[in-house]
C-alpha positions in Angstrom: -5.1 11.9 10.5 -2.7 8.9 10.1 -0.2 10.4 12.5 -2.7 11.1 15.1 -4.1 7.6 15.0 -0.7 6.1 15.3 -0.1 8.0 18.5 -3.1 6.5 19.9 -2.0 2.9 19.5 -1.0 1.4 23.0 1.1 -1.6 23.7 -0.1 -5.0 22.5 -2.8 -6.5 24.6 -1.8 -9.8 26.2 -4.8 -12.1 26.6 -7.4 -9.7 25.0 -10.0 -7.4 26.5 -13.6 -8.3 26.9 -16.7 -7.7 24.7 -19.2 -5.0 25.8 -22.3 -7.0 24.6 -25.5 -5.5 23.4 -28.7 -7.4 22.5 -30.6 -6.2 19.5 -33.2 -9.0 19.6 -31.5 -11.4 17.2 -30.2 -14.9 18.3 -26.8 -13.5 19.7 -25.3 -10.2 20.6 -22.9 -7.7 19.1 -19.8 -6.2 20.8 -20.0 -2.4 21.2 -16.9 -0.3 20.4 -16.7 3.5 21.1 -14.0 6.1 21.0 -12.9 5.1 24.5 -13.5 1.3 24.8 -13.3 -1.7 22.3 -12.7 -5.4 22.8 -9.4 -6.6 21.4 -8.5 -10.3 20.9 -5.0 -9.7 22.2 -1.9 -11.9 21.6 -2.8 -15.6 22.0 0.3 -17.5 22.3 0.7 -21.2 21.3 0.9 -23.2 24.5 4.0 -25.1 25.5 4.8 -28.8 25.1 2.1 -31.2 26.5 -0.6 -28.4 26.4 -3.3 -27.2 24.0 -5.4 -24.0 23.9 -9.0 -23.7 22.8 -10.4 -20.4 21.7 -14.2 -20.5 21.5 -17.0 -18.2 20.3 -20.7 -19.2 20.6 -24.2 -18.2 19.9 -24.7 -17.7 23.7 -22.2 -15.0 23.8 -18.7 -16.4 24.2 -16.2 -14.3 22.1 -12.7 -15.8 21.8 -12.9 -17.4 25.3 -9.6 -19.1 26.0 -8.8 -22.3 27.9 -5.5 -24.1 28.1 -5.5 -27.9 29.1 -3.0 -30.8 29.0 -2.8 -33.4 26.3 -4.0 -36.8 27.3 -2.6 -40.3 26.5 -6.0 -41.7 25.7 -9.0 -40.5 23.7 -12.3 -39.8 25.4 -14.2 -43.2 24.7 -17.6 -41.4 25.0 -16.7 -38.4 22.7 -19.6 -37.2 20.5 -16.9 -36.2 17.8 -13.7 -37.8 17.1 -11.2 -35.9 14.9 -8.0 -37.5 13.6 -5.1 -35.4 12.0 -2.8 -36.7 9.3 0.6 -34.9 9.2 1.8 -36.9 6.3 -0.8 -35.6 3.8 -0.6 -32.0 2.8 -2.9 -30.0 0.5 -2.9 -26.3 -0.5 -0.9 -23.3 0.9 -3.1 -20.7 2.5 -2.7 -17.0 1.4 -4.9 -15.5 4.1 -8.2 -13.9 5.0 -9.6 -10.5 4.9 -12.1 -7.8 3.5 -12.5 -5.1 0.9 -11.4 -1.6 1.0 -14.5 -0.3 -0.8 -15.7 3.3 -1.1 -18.6 2.5 1.2 -16.2 1.1 3.8 -14.2 4.2 3.8 -17.1 6.5 3.8 -18.6 4.8 6.8 -15.4 4.6 8.7 -14.8 8.3 8.1 -18.0 9.2 10.1 -16.5 7.7 13.4 -14.4 9.8 15.8 -10.7 9.2 15.2 -10.2 7.2 18.3 -13.0 4.8 17.2 -11.5 4.6 13.7 -8.2 3.6 15.3 -10.0 0.8 17.3 -11.7 -0.4 14.0 -8.5 -0.7 12.1 -6.6 -2.3 14.9 -9.5 -4.7 15.4 -9.0 -6.0 11.9 -5.3 -5.8 11.2 -3.1 -5.5 14.4 -1.8 -8.5 16.4 -4.3 -7.4 19.0 -7.0 -7.9 16.5 -7.9 -10.7 14.1 -4.9 -9.9 11.9 -6.5 -9.6 8.3 -3.9 -9.8 5.6 -5.7 -10.3 2.3 -7.7 -7.3 0.9 -9.6 -6.6 -2.1 -9.4 -3.2 -3.7 -12.0 -2.1 -6.4 -10.3 -0.6 -9.4 -12.3 2.7 -9.4 -16.0 2.4 -9.0 -18.0 -0.7 -7.8 -21.4 -1.7 -6.6 -20.5 -0.1 -3.3 -19.7 3.4 -4.6 -22.1 6.3 -4.6 -21.5 7.0 -8.3 -20.1 5.2 -11.3 -16.6 6.3 -12.3 -13.3 5.0 -13.7 -9.7 6.3 -13.6 -10.0 7.9 -17.0 -13.5 9.3 -17.9 -12.1 11.5 -20.7 -13.9 10.3 -23.9 -11.5 8.7 -26.4 -8.2 9.1 -24.3 -6.7 5.9 -25.7 -3.2 7.0 -24.6 -4.6 7.4 -21.1 -3.0 10.8 -20.7 -5.7 11.8 -18.3 -5.5 8.7 -16.1 -5.6 9.5 -12.4 -6.5 8.0 -9.1 -9.6 9.7 -7.7 -10.7 11.5 -4.7 -12.3 8.1 -3.5 -8.9 6.5 -3.5 -7.3 9.5 -1.6 -10.1 9.9 0.9 -11.7 6.4 1.4 -9.2 3.8 0.4 -5.6 4.8 0.6 -5.7 6.3 4.2 -7.1 3.2 5.7 -4.7 0.9 3.7 -1.8 3.0 5.1 -3.2 2.8 8.6 -3.7 -0.9 8.2 -0.1 -1.3 7.1 1.2 0.6 10.0 -0.5 -1.5 12.7 -0.2 -4.9 11.0 2.6 -7.4 11.6 1.6 -9.4 8.5 2.2 -8.1 5.0 -1.0 -7.0 3.3 -1.8 -8.7 0.1 -3.9 -6.3 -1.9 -5.6 -7.4 -5.0 -7.5 -5.2 -7.5 -10.7 -6.0 -9.2 -12.3 -3.8 -12.0 -16.1 -3.6 -12.1 -16.1 -1.8 -15.5 -13.7 -0.3 -17.9 -14.2 3.4 -18.7 -17.6 3.8 -20.2 -16.2 5.1 -23.5 -14.3 1.9 -24.0 -17.5 -0.2 -23.9 -20.0 -1.1 -26.6 -22.8 0.4 -24.6 -21.1 3.6 -23.5 -22.2 3.1 -20.1 -20.8 1.6 -16.8 -23.9 -0.5 -16.1 -26.4 -2.2 -18.2 -25.1 -5.0 -20.4 -22.4 -5.5 -23.0 -18.7 -5.9 -23.6 -15.6 -3.8 -24.0 -14.9 -2.8 -27.7 -12.2 -5.0 -29.0 -10.3 -1.9 -30.4 -10.0 -0.9 -26.7 -8.3 -4.2 -25.6 -4.8 -2.7 -25.9 -5.6 0.6 -24.1 -7.5 -1.3 -21.4 -4.4 -3.6 -20.8 -2.5 -0.4 -20.3 -5.1 0.9 -17.9 -4.3 -2.1 -15.6 -0.6 -1.1 -15.8 -1.4 2.4 -14.8 -3.4 1.2 -11.9 -0.5 -0.9 -10.6 2.0 1.9 -11.0 -0.3 4.3 -9.3 -0.9 2.2 -6.2 2.8 1.3 -6.0 3.7 5.0 -6.2 1.4 5.6 -3.1 3.1 3.0 -1.1 0.4 0.4 -1.5 1.8 -2.1 -3.9 -0.6 -4.5 -5.4 -0.1 -8.3 -5.0 -2.8 -9.4 -7.5 -5.6 -8.6 -9.9 -8.6 -10.2 -11.1 -9.3 -9.4 -14.7 -13.0 -8.6 -14.1 -15.5 -8.8 -11.3 -18.4 -11.1 -12.2 -17.5 -11.2 -16.0 -21.0 -12.8 -16.7 -22.9 -10.0 -15.1 -22.8 -8.1 -18.4 -24.9 -10.7 -20.0 -27.9 -9.1 -18.2 -29.1 -5.5 -17.6 -27.2 -5.2 -14.4 -27.7 -2.1 -12.4 -24.1 -1.8 -11.2 -20.8 -1.3 -12.9 -19.9 -4.5 -15.0 -18.5 -5.7 -18.3 -19.2 -8.9 -20.0 -16.2 -11.2 -20.8 -16.8 -14.4 -22.7 -14.3 -17.2 -21.8 -12.8 -16.9 -25.4 -12.4 -13.2 -25.2 -10.8 -13.6 -21.7 -8.4 -16.0 -23.3 -7.4 -13.8 -26.2 -7.2 -10.6 -24.2 -4.9 -12.0 -21.6 -2.5 -13.8 -24.0 -2.5 -10.9 -26.6 -2.6 -7.8 -24.5 -2.8 -8.1 -20.6 -0.2 -10.7 -19.9 2.5 -9.3 -22.2 1.9 -5.8 -20.9 2.2 -6.8 -17.3 5.3 -8.7 -18.1 7.0 -6.0 -20.1 6.1 -3.3 -17.3 7.7 -5.5 -14.7 4.5 -6.8 -13.1 4.9 -10.3 -14.2 5.0 -11.2 -10.4 1.5 -9.7 -9.8 -0.9 -12.6 -9.4 -3.5 -12.7 -12.3 -6.8 -14.3 -11.5 -9.5 -15.2 -13.9 -13.3 -15.9 -13.5 -14.2 -14.0 -10.2 -17.7 -15.4 -10.4 -19.6 -18.0 -8.4 -18.5 -21.7 -8.5 -21.5 -22.8 -10.6 -19.6 -21.8 -13.7 -16.3 -23.6 -13.1 -14.5 -25.4 -14.6 -16.3 -24.6 -17.9 -15.5 -20.8 -17.8 -11.7 -21.3 -17.1 -11.3 -24.2 -19.6 -10.7 -22.0 -22.8 -8.0 -20.0 -21.0 -6.2 -22.6 -19.1 -6.3 -25.1 -22.0 -4.5 -22.5 -24.2 -0.8 -22.4 -23.6 -0.6 -18.6 -24.6 -3.1 -17.7 -21.9 -2.1 -20.4 -19.3 1.4 -18.9 -18.9 0.1 -15.6 -17.5 -2.7 -16.9 -15.3 -2.0 -17.7 -11.6 -5.4 -18.7 -10.3 -9.2 -18.9 -10.4 -11.1 -16.4 -8.3 -14.6 -17.3 -6.9 -17.4 -15.6 -5.1 -19.7 -17.4 -2.7 -23.2 -16.5 -4.0 -24.0 -19.9 -5.6 -22.3 -21.9 -2.8 -25.9 -22.6 -1.2 -27.0 -24.6 -4.3 -23.8 -25.9 -6.0 -21.5 -28.6 -5.0 -17.9 -27.8 -3.9 -17.0 -30.7 -6.3 -16.6 -28.2 -9.0 -13.6 -26.8 -7.0 -12.0 -30.3 -6.8 -12.6 -30.8 -10.5 -11.0 -27.4 -11.4 -8.0 -28.1 -9.1 -7.6 -31.7 -10.5 -7.5 -30.2 -14.1 -5.0 -27.5 -13.3 -3.3 -28.3 -9.8 -0.6 -25.6 -10.5 -3.3 -22.9 -10.4 -4.7 -21.7 -7.1 -8.4 -21.1 -6.1 -9.2 -18.0 -4.0 -12.5 -16.7 -2.8 -12.5 -13.0 -3.4 -16.0 -11.8 -2.4 -18.6 -12.9 0.1 -21.3 -11.1 2.1 -24.4 -12.2 3.8 -27.9 -10.5 3.6 -27.5 -9.9 -0.2 -30.6 -11.8 -0.9 -32.6 -10.8 2.2 -35.7 -8.6 2.3 -35.1 -4.8 2.9 -35.6 -5.1 6.8 -33.2 -7.9 7.0 -30.2 -6.7 5.0 -28.5 -6.1 8.3 -29.3 -8.2 11.4 -27.5 -7.0 14.5 -26.2 -10.0 16.5 -27.1 -12.7 13.9 -25.3 -15.9 14.8 -26.9 -17.6 11.8 -24.8 -15.4 9.6 -21.7 -16.1 11.6 -22.3 -19.8 11.1 -22.9 -19.3 7.5 -19.5 -17.6 7.1 -17.7 -20.3 9.2 -19.4 -23.2 7.4 -18.6 -21.8 3.9 -14.9 -21.0 4.8 -14.5 -24.5 6.2 -16.1 -26.2 3.2 -14.1 -24.1 0.8 -10.7 -24.7 2.6 -11.5 -28.5 2.4 -11.9 -28.2 -1.4 -8.7 -26.3 -2.3 -9.5 -22.7 -1.5 -6.3 -20.7 -0.6 -8.2 -17.8 1.2 -11.5 -16.1 1.7 -12.4 -12.4 1.5 -15.4 -10.6 3.0 -16.6 -7.8 0.6 -17.1 -4.8 2.9 -15.2 -4.3 6.2 -17.6 -1.7 7.6 -21.1 -0.6 6.6 -23.7 1.6 8.4 -27.0 0.8 10.1 -29.0 2.5 7.4 -30.0 5.8 5.8 -28.5 7.4 2.8 -27.8 5.6 -0.5 -28.6 2.0 0.0 -25.4 0.7 -1.7 -23.2 2.7 0.7 -25.0 1.7 3.9 -27.3 -1.3 4.4 -27.4 -3.3 1.1 -25.7 -6.3 2.9 -24.6 -7.3 6.2 -20.9 -6.7 7.3 -18.6 -8.1 10.1 -18.7 -4.5 11.5 -21.7 -2.2 11.5 -21.3 1.5 12.2 -23.9 3.6 14.1 -23.0 7.0 12.5 -25.4 8.9 14.9 -23.8 7.4 18.1 -20.2 7.5 16.8 -19.8 3.9 17.8 -19.5 0.5 15.9 -20.8 -3.1 16.5 -18.7 -6.1 15.9 -21.1 -8.7 14.5 -20.8 -12.4 15.3 -19.5 -12.7 11.7 -16.4 -10.7 12.7 -15.5 -13.3 15.3 -16.3 -16.1 12.9 -13.8 -14.6 10.3 -11.3 -14.1 13.2 -11.2 -17.7 14.1 -9.6 -18.2 10.7 -7.7 -15.0 9.9 -5.9 -14.7 13.3 -4.8 -18.3 13.7 -4.0 -19.3 10.2 -1.0 -17.1 9.1 -0.1 -16.9 5.3 2.0 -19.9 4.2 0.1 -22.4 6.5 -0.6 -25.6 4.8 -3.9 -27.6 5.0 -3.4 -31.2 6.1 -5.6 -34.2 6.1 -8.1 -34.8 8.8 -11.2 -37.0 9.3 -14.3 -36.4 11.5 -16.4 -39.3 13.0 -18.6 -40.1 15.9 -22.2 -40.0 16.7 -22.3 -36.2 16.9 -20.3 -35.6 13.8 -23.3 -34.8 11.6 -23.4 -31.3 13.2 -19.7 -30.8 12.8 -17.3 -29.7 10.1 -13.5 -29.0 10.6 -10.3 -28.1 8.9 -6.7 -28.6 10.1 -3.6 -26.7 9.1 0.1 -26.5 10.2 2.4 -23.6 10.1 5.7 -25.4 9.3 8.2 -22.7 10.3 6.7 -22.4 13.9 5.6 -26.1 14.3 2.2 -24.8 15.2 -1.0 -26.9 14.4 -4.3 -25.3 14.2 -7.7 -27.0 14.1 -10.9 -25.1 13.5 -14.2 -26.8 14.4 -17.8 -25.6 13.8 -20.6 -27.2 15.8 -23.9 -26.3 14.2 -25.9 -28.4 16.6 -28.3 -27.1 19.2 -26.5 -29.1 21.9 -22.9 -29.2 23.1 -20.4 -31.7 21.9 -17.6 -33.6 23.7 -14.6 -33.7 21.2 -11.6 -35.9 21.1 -8.8 -35.0 18.7 -6.0 -37.4 17.8 -3.0 -35.1 17.2 -1.7 -37.5 14.6 0.5 -39.6 16.8 -2.1 -42.0 18.1 -0.7 -41.4 21.6 -1.6 -37.9 22.3 -5.2 -36.6 22.4 -7.0 -33.3 23.0 -10.2 -33.8 24.9 -12.5 -31.0 25.4 -16.2 -29.7 25.3 -17.7 -27.5 22.7 -20.8 -25.5 23.4 -23.9 -25.6 21.2 -23.7 -23.3 18.1 -20.1 -22.6 18.5 -16.8 -22.2 16.7 -13.6 -23.4 18.4 -10.0 -22.9 17.3 -7.5 -25.3 18.8 -3.8 -24.5 18.9 -0.9 -26.8 19.9 2.8 -27.5 19.1 3.5 -30.2 16.7 6.5 -32.6 17.4 
């Protein structure tokens, strides 16, 4: 299948191809992709000296609409929003943006014709598309699998003789990872997350429910991680990082999905005694090890025992966060965590909208509200030290079948399995305004927003130092358009342009 799909890849699209819109009755539209037609964003070059390019998507149907204008020597004195960049104040380095290679994503992609599958992968990963580079990989079964399973379900196999990747890896994860690698210009940063150890390693003897791993299984479980890293490396998909547990506090309750409770103290002791040394001795000391992988309402408290302990601290690279408590918790907890441990990065590893919606609103085809939710959250998180942001499922279906495989949440791409086509949600383009234009290694710089219309606006600015490219991403949540004036940082060059109501604009220009 991989060879056939690669033969279908045409030359890069300069300037992009247009959306085929369809209205399903929400506040915006989807873009329809079939086996023969799909909009691609194309290669969008940074304009030359004295120019800037705006790329805009909006509730009213714009999708990556481009416009190139000249820099001006004075700001717009009547601008609703004024934005000032400060190239002398830098913050965090960005790892990237992306989604998850879950079982459900692979199961749903596999229902499409091969040509449509190719369009989907290119839409996410190629220079023609939105150029994802950061991808989460469940270590065996997750809440988006059709059954609970691990990589060693042989009771009592402490030596992991029977450890093996599963049919889910070979059918629903690895084929699409390899296709993404083939079409991408950027290196994929894969990171693994376990949802549960093998059931026989746990106090409960079950994947779900509640409870912890047996302490006598701490060493075998560390070796389980090593086996996973070795197996994916052998398959040509080396893993860049791991989180030690998805939602380690979920095991405190009777959760219905694969889980395992890890207290902060047990996290500390397992990492410094078993997992960290095992990764070092096996040659995986360069794999990024992240702790927490829970919502930000439990930091910095959860990470304190580990990072305050020298034995644990030496092995931990960063704190993983999920977005589910962002609506009611302040991002100040991210600042507090960063200030305590500025050497350790913060990365958003899971996000999905519709998770708390009613059964008829898990998926809303054409929802601009959810695109705006994504864009606002990413902007807020980047402005509070996040180094990247990952959506949980890259492709789900419209409905039918097991809920957790299909419509348990919304997704940037929704597949109509009956019609053999897929729909790019407004969320897809919201993510693309970040993933396509902020390459890995970009650095956030200081910026400030003011003006009478600034209450509706949030923005972030980054620069890619090797290419001297500056990128500004602005979200207008207001119901009216905004005139915007951006001081490029020199005080003598300004970008003056208009933003539509309910829109996202990415601005590109050359720094000098």
